[in-house]
ZAVEX-184670 format. One record per residue (C-alpha): x, y, z; residue in one letter; residue number from 1. Coordinates in steps of 0.5 Angstrom, whole numbers, padded with zeros to 4 digits. Layout:
// ZAVEX-184670
+-------+-------+-------+------+-----+
!     X !     Y !     Z ! code ! pos !
+-------+-------+-------+------+-----+
!     X !     Y !     Z !    A ! NUM !
...
+-------+-------+-------+------+-----+
***
This chain:
// ZAVEX-184670
+-------+-------+-------+------+-----+
!     X !     Y !     Z ! code ! pos !
+-------+-------+-------+------+-----+
!  0139 !  0269 !  0186 !    X !   1 !
!  0145 !  0274 !  0185 !    X !   2 !
!  0145 !  0275 !  0192 !    X !   3 !
!  0144 !  0268 !  0194 !    X !   4 !
!  0150 !  0266 !  0189 !    X !   5 !
!  0155 !  0271 !  0192 !    X !   6 !
!  0153 !  0269 !  0199 !    X !   7 !
!  0154 !  0262 !  0198 !    X !   8 !
!  0161 !  0263 !  0195 !    X !   9 !
!  0163 !  0268 !  0200 !    X !  10 !
!  0162 !  0263 !  0206 !    X !  11 !
!  0166 !  0257 !  0202 !    X !  12 !
!  0172 !  0262 !  0201 !    X !  13 !
!  0171 !  0264 !  0208 !    X !  14 !
!  0170 !  0257 !  0211 !    X !  15 !
!  0176 !  0254 !  0207 !    X !  16 !
!  0181 !  0260 !  0208 !    X !  17 !
!  0180 !  0259 !  0216 !    X !  18 !
!  0184 !  0252 !  0215 !    X !  19 !
!  0190 !  0256 !  0214 !    X !  20 !
!  0190 !  0260 !  0221 !    X !  21 !
!  0189 !  0254 !  0225 !    X !  22 !
!  0195 !  0250 !  0222 !    X !  23 !
!  0199 !  0256 !  0222 !    X !  24 !
!  0198 !  0257 !  0230 !    X !  25 !
!  0201 !  0250 !  0231 !    X !  26 !
!  0208 !  0249 !  0233 !    X !  27 !
!  0213 !  0245 !  0228 !    X !  28 !
!  0219 !  0242 !  0229 !    X !  29 !
!  0224 !  0243 !  0223 !    X !  30 !
!  0227 !  0236 !  0222 !    X !  31 !
!  0232 !  0232 !  0217 !    X !  32 !
!  0231 !  0225 !  0214 !    X !  33 !
!  0237 !  0223 !  0218 !    X !  34 !
!  0234 !  0226 !  0225 !    X !  35 !
!  0227 !  0223 !  0224 !    X !  36 !
!  0231 !  0216 !  0222 !    X !  37 !
!  0235 !  0216 !  0229 !    X !  38 !
!  0229 !  0218 !  0233 !    X !  39 !
!  0225 !  0212 !  0230 !    X !  40 !
!  0230 !  0207 !  0231 !    X !  41 !
!  0230 !  0209 !  0239 !    X !  42 !
!  0223 !  0211 !  0240 !    X !  43 !
!  0219 !  0206 !  0236 !    X !  44 !
!  0215 !  0201 !  0240 !    X !  45 !
!  0214 !  0195 !  0235 !    X !  46 !
!  0222 !  0195 !  0234 !    X !  47 !
!  0223 !  0196 !  0242 !    X !  48 !
!  0219 !  0190 !  0243 !    X !  49 !
!  0222 !  0186 !  0238 !    X !  50 !
!  0229 !  0187 !  0241 !    X !  51 !
!  0226 !  0184 !  0247 !    X !  52 !
!  0225 !  0178 !  0243 !    X !  53 !
!  0232 !  0177 !  0240 !    X !  54 !
!  0235 !  0178 !  0248 !    X !  55 !
!  0229 !  0173 !  0250 !    X !  56 !
!  0231 !  0168 !  0244 !    X !  57 !
!  0239 !  0169 !  0246 !    X !  58 !
!  0237 !  0167 !  0253 !    X !  59 !
!  0234 !  0160 !  0251 !    X !  60 !
!  0240 !  0158 !  0247 !    X !  61 !
!  0244 !  0159 !  0254 !    X !  62 !
!  0238 !  0154 !  0257 !    X !  63 !
!  0239 !  0149 !  0251 !    X !  64 !
!  0246 !  0148 !  0253 !    X !  65 !
!  0245 !  0146 !  0260 !    X !  66 !
!  0245 !  0139 !  0262 !    X !  67 !
!  0238 !  0136 !  0265 !    X !  68 !
!  0238 !  0136 !  0273 !    X !  69 !
!  0240 !  0130 !  0277 !    X !  70 !
!  0234 !  0127 !  0281 !    X !  71 !
!  0235 !  0124 !  0288 !    X !  72 !
!  0230 !  0119 !  0291 !    X !  73 !
!  0230 !  0116 !  0298 !    X !  74 !
!  0227 !  0110 !  0302 !    X !  75 !
!  0226 !  0111 !  0309 !    X !  76 !
!  0224 !  0105 !  0313 !    X !  77 !
!  0217 !  0104 !  0316 !    X !  78 !
!  0219 !  0097 !  0319 !    X !  79 !
!  0215 !  0091 !  0317 !    X !  80 !
!  0208 !  0089 !  0316 !    X !  81 !
!  0209 !  0085 !  0322 !    X !  82 !
!  0212 !  0091 !  0326 !    X !  83 !
!  0210 !  0098 !  0324 !    X !  84 !
!  0216 !  0103 !  0326 !    X !  85 !
!  0215 !  0109 !  0322 !    X !  86 !
!  0222 !  0113 !  0320 !    X !  87 !
!  0226 !  0108 !  0324 !    X !  88 !
!  0233 !  0110 !  0320 !    X !  89 !
!  0237 !  0109 !  0326 !    X !  90 !
!  0241 !  0103 !  0329 !    X !  91 !
!  0238 !  0097 !  0326 !    X !  92 !
!  0233 !  0101 !  0321 !    X !  93 !
!  0233 !  0102 !  0314 !    X !  94 !
!  0235 !  0107 !  0309 !    X !  95 !
!  0236 !  0107 !  0302 !    X !  96 !
!  0238 !  0113 !  0297 !    X !  97 !
!  0238 !  0113 !  0290 !    X !  98 !
!  0241 !  0119 !  0285 !    X !  99 !
!  0240 !  0119 !  0277 !    X ! 100 !
!  0243 !  0123 !  0272 !    X ! 101 !
!  0239 !  0123 !  0265 !    X ! 102 !
!  0244 !  0123 !  0259 !    X ! 103 !
!  0241 !  0124 !  0252 !    X ! 104 !
!  0244 !  0120 !  0247 !    X ! 105 !
!  0244 !  0121 !  0239 !    X ! 106 !
!  0246 !  0129 !  0240 !    X ! 107 !
!  0240 !  0131 !  0242 !    X ! 108 !
!  0243 !  0136 !  0246 !    X ! 109 !
!  0247 !  0139 !  0241 !    X ! 110 !
!  0241 !  0139 !  0236 !    X ! 111 !
!  0237 !  0143 !  0241 !    X ! 112 !
!  0242 !  0148 !  0242 !    X ! 113 !
!  0242 !  0149 !  0234 !    X ! 114 !
!  0235 !  0150 !  0234 !    X ! 115 !
!  0235 !  0155 !  0239 !    X ! 116 !
!  0240 !  0159 !  0235 !    X ! 117 !
!  0236 !  0158 !  0229 !    X ! 118 !
!  0230 !  0161 !  0233 !    X ! 119 !
!  0235 !  0167 !  0235 !    X ! 120 !
!  0237 !  0168 !  0227 !    X ! 121 !
!  0229 !  0168 !  0226 !    X ! 122 !
!  0228 !  0174 !  0231 !    X ! 123 !
!  0234 !  0178 !  0228 !    X ! 124 !
!  0231 !  0177 !  0221 !    X ! 125 !
!  0224 !  0179 !  0224 !    X ! 126 !
!  0227 !  0185 !  0227 !    X ! 127 !
!  0231 !  0187 !  0220 !    X ! 128 !
!  0224 !  0186 !  0216 !    X ! 129 !
!  0220 !  0191 !  0221 !    X ! 130 !
!  0226 !  0196 !  0220 !    X ! 131 !
!  0225 !  0195 !  0213 !    X ! 132 !
!  0218 !  0196 !  0212 !    X ! 133 !
!  0217 !  0201 !  0217 !    X ! 134 !
!  0223 !  0205 !  0215 !    X ! 135 !
!  0220 !  0205 !  0208 !    X ! 136 !
!  0213 !  0208 !  0211 !    X ! 137 !
!  0217 !  0213 !  0215 !    X ! 138 !
!  0221 !  0216 !  0208 !    X ! 139 !
!  0215 !  0216 !  0204 !    X ! 140 !
!  0211 !  0220 !  0209 !    X ! 141 !
!  0217 !  0224 !  0210 !    X ! 142 !
!  0218 !  0226 !  0203 !    X ! 143 !
!  0210 !  0226 !  0202 !    X ! 144 !
!  0210 !  0232 !  0208 !    X ! 145 !
!  0216 !  0235 !  0204 !    X ! 146 !
!  0213 !  0236 !  0197 !    X ! 147 !
!  0206 !  0237 !  0199 !    X ! 148 !
!  0208 !  0243 !  0203 !    X ! 149 !
!  0212 !  0245 !  0197 !    X ! 150 !
!  0206 !  0245 !  0193 !    X ! 151 !
!  0202 !  0248 !  0199 !    X ! 152 !
!  0207 !  0254 !  0198 !    X ! 153 !
!  0205 !  0255 !  0191 !    X ! 154 !
!  0198 !  0255 !  0192 !    X ! 155 !
!  0198 !  0260 !  0198 !    X ! 156 !
!  0202 !  0265 !  0194 !    X ! 157 !
!  0197 !  0264 !  0188 !    X ! 158 !
!  0191 !  0265 !  0193 !    X ! 159 !
!  0194 !  0271 !  0195 !    X ! 160 !
!  0195 !  0274 !  0188 !    X ! 161 !
!  0188 !  0272 !  0187 !    X ! 162 !
!  0185 !  0275 !  0193 !    X ! 163 !
!  0188 !  0282 !  0191 !    X ! 164 !
!  0184 !  0281 !  0184 !    X ! 165 !
!  0178 !  0279 !  0187 !    X ! 166 !
!  0178 !  0285 !  0192 !    X ! 167 !
!  0179 !  0290 !  0186 !    X ! 168 !
!  0173 !  0286 !  0183 !    X ! 169 !
!  0169 !  0287 !  0189 !    X ! 170 !
!  0170 !  0294 !  0189 !    X ! 171 !
!  0169 !  0295 !  0182 !    X ! 172 !
!  0162 !  0291 !  0182 !    X ! 173 !
!  0160 !  0296 !  0187 !    X ! 174 !
!  0161 !  0301 !  0183 !    X ! 175 !
!  0158 !  0298 !  0177 !    X ! 176 !
!  0164 !  0298 !  0173 !    X ! 177 !
!  0165 !  0291 !  0171 !    X ! 178 !
!  0160 !  0285 !  0170 !    X ! 179 !
!  0158 !  0281 !  0176 !    X ! 180 !
!  0158 !  0275 !  0172 !    X ! 181 !
!  0166 !  0276 !  0172 !    X ! 182 !
!  0166 !  0277 !  0179 !    X ! 183 !
!  0162 !  0270 !  0180 !    X ! 184 !
!  0167 !  0267 !  0176 !    X ! 185 !
!  0173 !  0269 !  0179 !    X ! 186 !
!  0170 !  0267 !  0186 !    X ! 187 !
!  0169 !  0260 !  0183 !    X ! 188 !
!  0176 !  0260 !  0181 !    X ! 189 !
!  0178 !  0262 !  0188 !    X ! 190 !
!  0174 !  0257 !  0191 !    X ! 191 !
!  0177 !  0251 !  0187 !    X ! 192 !
!  0184 !  0253 !  0189 !    X ! 193 !
!  0182 !  0253 !  0196 !    X ! 194 !
!  0179 !  0246 !  0195 !    X ! 195 !
!  0185 !  0244 !  0192 !    X ! 196 !
!  0189 !  0247 !  0198 !    X ! 197 !
!  0185 !  0244 !  0203 !    X ! 198 !
!  0186 !  0237 !  0200 !    X ! 199 !
!  0193 !  0238 !  0200 !    X ! 200 !
!  0193 !  0240 !  0207 !    X ! 201 !
!  0189 !  0234 !  0209 !    X ! 202 !
!  0194 !  0230 !  0205 !    X ! 203 !
!  0200 !  0233 !  0209 !    X ! 204 !
!  0196 !  0232 !  0216 !    X ! 205 !
!  0195 !  0225 !  0214 !    X ! 206 !
!  0203 !  0224 !  0213 !    X ! 207 !
!  0204 !  0228 !  0220 !    X ! 208 !
!  0200 !  0223 !  0223 !    X ! 209 !
!  0203 !  0217 !  0220 !    X ! 210 !
!  0210 !  0220 !  0222 !    X ! 211 !
!  0207 !  0222 !  0229 !    X ! 212 !
!  0205 !  0214 !  0230 !    X ! 213 !
!  0212 !  0212 !  0227 !    X ! 214 !
!  0216 !  0216 !  0232 !    X ! 215 !
!  0211 !  0216 !  0238 !    X ! 216 !
!  0211 !  0223 !  0238 !    X ! 217 !
!  0206 !  0229 !  0239 !    X ! 218 !
!  0210 !  0234 !  0235 !    X ! 219 !
!  0209 !  0237 !  0228 !    X ! 220 !
!  0214 !  0236 !  0223 !    X ! 221 !
!  0217 !  0241 !  0218 !    X ! 222 !
!  0221 !  0236 !  0213 !    X ! 223 !
!  0228 !  0239 !  0210 !    X ! 224 !
!  0231 !  0236 !  0204 !    X ! 225 !
!  0237 !  0239 !  0201 !    X ! 226 !
!  0239 !  0238 !  0194 !    X ! 227 !
!  0245 !  0234 !  0196 !    X ! 228 !
!  0240 !  0229 !  0199 !    X ! 229 !
!  0236 !  0228 !  0193 !    X ! 230 !
!  0243 !  0228 !  0189 !    X ! 231 !
!  0244 !  0221 !  0192 !    X ! 232 !
!  0238 !  0218 !  0188 !    X ! 233 !
!  0241 !  0216 !  0182 !    X ! 234 !
!  0242 !  0209 !  0178 !    X ! 235 !
!  0249 !  0211 !  0175 !    X ! 236 !
!  0253 !  0206 !  0180 !    X ! 237 !
!  0247 !  0200 !  0180 !    X ! 238 !
!  0247 !  0194 !  0176 !    X ! 239 !
!  0241 !  0190 !  0176 !    X ! 240 !
!  0244 !  0183 !  0176 !    X ! 241 !
!  0248 !  0184 !  0182 !    X ! 242 !
!  0242 !  0187 !  0186 !    X ! 243 !
!  0238 !  0180 !  0184 !    X ! 244 !
!  0244 !  0176 !  0186 !    X ! 245 !
!  0244 !  0179 !  0193 !    X ! 246 !
!  0237 !  0179 !  0195 !    X ! 247 !
!  0238 !  0172 !  0198 !    X ! 248 !
!  0243 !  0175 !  0203 !    X ! 249 !
!  0240 !  0182 !  0204 !    X ! 250 !
!  0232 !  0181 !  0204 !    X ! 251 !
!  0230 !  0180 !  0211 !    X ! 252 !
!  0224 !  0176 !  0209 !    X ! 253 !
!  0228 !  0171 !  0204 !    X ! 254 !
!  0233 !  0170 !  0210 !    X ! 255 !
!  0226 !  0169 !  0214 !    X ! 256 !
!  0224 !  0163 !  0209 !    X ! 257 !
!  0231 !  0161 !  0209 !    X ! 258 !
!  0231 !  0160 !  0217 !    X ! 259 !
!  0225 !  0157 !  0217 !    X ! 260 !
!  0227 !  0152 !  0212 !    X ! 261 !
!  0234 !  0151 !  0216 !    X ! 262 !
!  0229 !  0150 !  0222 !    X ! 263 !
!  0225 !  0144 !  0219 !    X ! 264 !
!  0232 !  0141 !  0217 !    X ! 265 !
!  0234 !  0141 !  0224 !    X ! 266 !
!  0228 !  0139 !  0227 !    X ! 267 !
!  0228 !  0133 !  0222 !    X ! 268 !
!  0235 !  0131 !  0225 !    X ! 269 !
!  0232 !  0132 !  0232 !    X ! 270 !
!  0226 !  0128 !  0231 !    X ! 271 !
!  0230 !  0122 !  0228 !    X ! 272 !
!  0235 !  0123 !  0234 !    X ! 273 !
!  0229 !  0123 !  0239 !    X ! 274 !
!  0227 !  0115 !  0237 !    X ! 275 !
!  0234 !  0113 !  0240 !    X ! 276 !
!  0232 !  0112 !  0248 !    X ! 277 !
!  0236 !  0116 !  0253 !    X ! 278 !
!  0241 !  0113 !  0258 !    X ! 279 !
!  0240 !  0114 !  0266 !    X ! 280 !
!  0246 !  0113 !  0270 !    X ! 281 !
!  0246 !  0113 !  0277 !    X ! 282 !
!  0248 !  0110 !  0284 !    X ! 283 !
!  0244 !  0107 !  0290 !    X ! 284 !
!  0246 !  0106 !  0297 !    X ! 285 !
!  0242 !  0101 !  0301 !    X ! 286 !
!  0243 !  0101 !  0309 !    X ! 287 !
!  0239 !  0094 !  0311 !    X ! 288 !
!  0235 !  0092 !  0305 !    X ! 289 !
!  0240 !  0088 !  0301 !    X ! 290 !
!  0243 !  0082 !  0301 !    X ! 291 !
!  0249 !  0085 !  0305 !    X ! 292 !
!  0249 !  0091 !  0310 !    X ! 293 !
!  0251 !  0098 !  0307 !    X ! 294 !
!  0250 !  0096 !  0300 !    X ! 295 !
!  0252 !  0101 !  0294 !    X ! 296 !
!  0251 !  0100 !  0287 !    X ! 297 !
!  0251 !  0103 !  0280 !    X ! 298 !
!  0244 !  0104 !  0276 !    X ! 299 !
!  0243 !  0104 !  0269 !    X ! 300 !
!  0236 !  0105 !  0265 !    X ! 301 !
!  0234 !  0106 !  0258 !    X ! 302 !
!  0227 !  0106 !  0255 !    X ! 303 !
!  0225 !  0100 !  0250 !    X ! 304 !
!  0223 !  0103 !  0243 !    X ! 305 !
!  0218 !  0097 !  0242 !    X ! 306 !
!  0212 !  0101 !  0240 !    X ! 307 !
!  0214 !  0108 !  0240 !    X ! 308 !
!  0220 !  0110 !  0235 !    X ! 309 !
!  0217 !  0117 !  0234 !    X ! 310 !
!  0215 !  0115 !  0227 !    X ! 311 !
!  0210 !  0120 !  0226 !    X ! 312 !
!  0214 !  0126 !  0228 !    X ! 313 !
!  0219 !  0124 !  0224 !    X ! 314 !
!  0215 !  0124 !  0218 !    X ! 315 !
!  0212 !  0130 !  0219 !    X ! 316 !
!  0218 !  0134 !  0220 !    X ! 317 !
!  0221 !  0131 !  0213 !    X ! 318 !
!  0214 !  0134 !  0210 !    X ! 319 !
!  0216 !  0140 !  0213 !    X ! 320 !
!  0223 !  0140 !  0210 !    X ! 321 !
!  0219 !  0140 !  0203 !    X ! 322 !
!  0214 !  0145 !  0205 !    X ! 323 !
!  0220 !  0150 !  0207 !    X ! 324 !
!  0224 !  0149 !  0201 !    X ! 325 !
!  0218 !  0151 !  0197 !    X ! 326 !
!  0216 !  0157 !  0201 !    X ! 327 !
!  0224 !  0159 !  0200 !    X ! 328 !
!  0223 !  0159 !  0193 !    X ! 329 !
!  0217 !  0163 !  0193 !    X ! 330 !
!  0220 !  0168 !  0197 !    X ! 331 !
!  0226 !  0168 !  0193 !    X ! 332 !
!  0222 !  0169 !  0186 !    X ! 333 !
!  0217 !  0174 !  0190 !    X ! 334 !
!  0224 !  0178 !  0192 !    X ! 335 !
!  0227 !  0178 !  0185 !    X ! 336 !
!  0220 !  0180 !  0182 !    X ! 337 !
!  0220 !  0186 !  0186 !    X ! 338 !
!  0227 !  0188 !  0185 !    X ! 339 !
!  0226 !  0188 !  0177 !    X ! 340 !
!  0219 !  0192 !  0178 !    X ! 341 !
!  0222 !  0197 !  0182 !    X ! 342 !
!  0228 !  0198 !  0178 !    X ! 343 !
!  0224 !  0199 !  0172 !    X ! 344 !
!  0220 !  0204 !  0175 !    X ! 345 !
!  0226 !  0208 !  0176 !    X ! 346 !
!  0228 !  0207 !  0169 !    X ! 347 !
!  0222 !  0210 !  0166 !    X ! 348 !
!  0221 !  0216 !  0171 !    X ! 349 !
!  0228 !  0218 !  0170 !    X ! 350 !
!  0227 !  0218 !  0162 !    X ! 351 !
!  0222 !  0223 !  0164 !    X ! 352 !
!  0226 !  0227 !  0169 !    X ! 353 !
!  0232 !  0228 !  0165 !    X ! 354 !
!  0228 !  0230 !  0158 !    X ! 355 !
!  0227 !  0237 !  0161 !    X ! 356 !
!  0229 !  0241 !  0167 !    X ! 357 !
!  0223 !  0241 !  0172 !    X ! 358 !
!  0226 !  0246 !  0176 !    X ! 359 !
!  0227 !  0251 !  0170 !    X ! 360 !
!  0220 !  0249 !  0167 !    X ! 361 !
!  0217 !  0251 !  0174 !    X ! 362 !
!  0221 !  0258 !  0174 !    X ! 363 !
!  0219 !  0260 !  0167 !    X ! 364 !
!  0212 !  0258 !  0169 !    X ! 365 !
!  0212 !  0262 !  0175 !    X ! 366 !
!  0214 !  0268 !  0171 !    X ! 367 !
!  0209 !  0267 !  0166 !    X ! 368 !
!  0203 !  0267 !  0171 !    X ! 369 !
!  0206 !  0273 !  0174 !    X ! 370 !
!  0206 !  0276 !  0167 !    X ! 371 !
!  0199 !  0274 !  0166 !    X ! 372 !
!  0196 !  0277 !  0173 !    X ! 373 !
!  0199 !  0284 !  0171 !    X ! 374 !
!  0196 !  0283 !  0164 !    X ! 375 !
!  0189 !  0281 !  0166 !    X ! 376 !
!  0189 !  0287 !  0171 !    X ! 377 !
!  0191 !  0292 !  0165 !    X ! 378 !
!  0185 !  0288 !  0161 !    X ! 379 !
!  0190 !  0286 !  0156 !    X ! 380 !
!  0187 !  0279 !  0156 !    X ! 381 !
!  0180 !  0276 !  0158 !    X ! 382 !
!  0177 !  0273 !  0164 !    X ! 383 !
!  0177 !  0266 !  0161 !    X ! 384 !
!  0184 !  0266 !  0159 !    X ! 385 !
!  0186 !  0269 !  0166 !    X ! 386 !
!  0182 !  0263 !  0169 !    X ! 387 !
!  0185 !  0258 !  0164 !    X ! 388 !
!  0192 !  0260 !  0166 !    X ! 389 !
!  0191 !  0260 !  0173 !    X ! 390 !
!  0188 !  0253 !  0173 !    X ! 391 !
!  0194 !  0251 !  0169 !    X ! 392 !
!  0199 !  0254 !  0174 !    X ! 393 !
!  0195 !  0250 !  0180 !    X ! 394 !
!  0195 !  0243 !  0176 !    X ! 395 !
!  0203 !  0245 !  0174 !    X ! 396 !
!  0205 !  0246 !  0181 !    X ! 397 !
!  0201 !  0240 !  0184 !    X ! 398 !
!  0204 !  0235 !  0178 !    X ! 399 !
!  0211 !  0237 !  0178 !    X ! 400 !
!  0212 !  0236 !  0186 !    X ! 401 !
!  0208 !  0230 !  0185 !    X ! 402 !
!  0212 !  0227 !  0180 !    X ! 403 !
!  0218 !  0229 !  0184 !    X ! 404 !
!  0215 !  0225 !  0190 !    X ! 405 !
!  0214 !  0219 !  0186 !    X ! 406 !
!  0221 !  0219 !  0184 !    X ! 407 !
!  0224 !  0219 !  0191 !    X ! 408 !
!  0219 !  0214 !  0193 !    X ! 409 !
!  0221 !  0210 !  0187 !    X ! 410 !
!  0228 !  0210 !  0189 !    X ! 411 !
!  0226 !  0208 !  0196 !    X ! 412 !
!  0222 !  0202 !  0193 !    X ! 413 !
!  0228 !  0199 !  0190 !    X ! 414 !
!  0232 !  0200 !  0197 !    X ! 415 !
!  0226 !  0196 !  0200 !    X ! 416 !
!  0226 !  0191 !  0195 !    X ! 417 !
!  0233 !  0190 !  0195 !    X ! 418 !
!  0233 !  0190 !  0203 !    X ! 419 !
!  0239 !  0195 !  0202 !    X ! 420 !
!  0241 !  0202 !  0203 !    X ! 421 !
!  0243 !  0204 !  0196 !    X ! 422 !
!  0243 !  0211 !  0196 !    X ! 423 !
!  0247 !  0214 !  0201 !    X ! 424 !
!  0251 !  0221 !  0200 !    X ! 425 !
+-------+-------+-------+------+-----+
***
């Protein structure tokens, strides 16, 4: 039973430790957040596709400004029922020409131009919304990558120190100078930390994958964050009331709802204008078919709105205005709620962040665990105390970096909720 337990622990340690050499061989590219964002704006396919949509909508604005083409028709003489003479258009023959131009009344053309311009505004706001959403994902994954790697460095160093102790215990166990159960406990501790390290690497790889998908790259990245980058994250210059007031302008999804409401109003005006018939103005020439030869006349035409006065479309457009207004109010309410919640989350985190110096605490804990390892090697503390300190150290490293990561994410959530870049150096 002893041999079986030892074999299982050894296999677990060896298999978990195999993760590190494979990852170490993967080439990485050191990047800052600014470099990642610059690359993202020019390489993300979704953003590039939306830019084409904006250009396409601008082309439709130009199209809406154009007049309808005139129509031309002709009648070529084929004689009469008494004497059939195909294409008799020369001397003594008949020809007739008519040209017609549609003139839209009630400002239909200008209303169509306004609708096309609103569609362009919609596509621009959609682009901004995409940037807002994808930028949040980009930054969250960037900081996840950074803080997971910081935790990984601590756990890796911890494993190296523990490995030296385990090696010493293995040698002592062979000589029979230590209890074999103590060696098994140390190896179990090692397996637990290896598991934590492996889970951490999986989270890091997930963040790597998300960055690669956002940047459409196969490169592996090593995130670099300086104290100056983190110093920008503070609420000193931010007032909640001003953020709530600016949401209607700065949030792209609110602008999308506002543009939809504006589109509904413009469409209602257009549908009312469509009830007004358009005018056809033209000219006609008749060589032989009129009461005089070479007849020239002015043509005028207009539809008679007897049955179809566009009633259904007008009513539908009017109802769409009501729907658009409610959707706009709903989006404004959602945006303000998200801003308040994101702001309050930061306030709560900052109380904990300012209550003690996390970095000093980490340094003190590093010193403590180093002394614990030395005292354990000298036999000054028991194995159970040593394991307890080591587990506390592992949890402390994970919790501190998780807290720092959550703090940065909270500030980025406020950026996202307001649709602004509030925290820049």
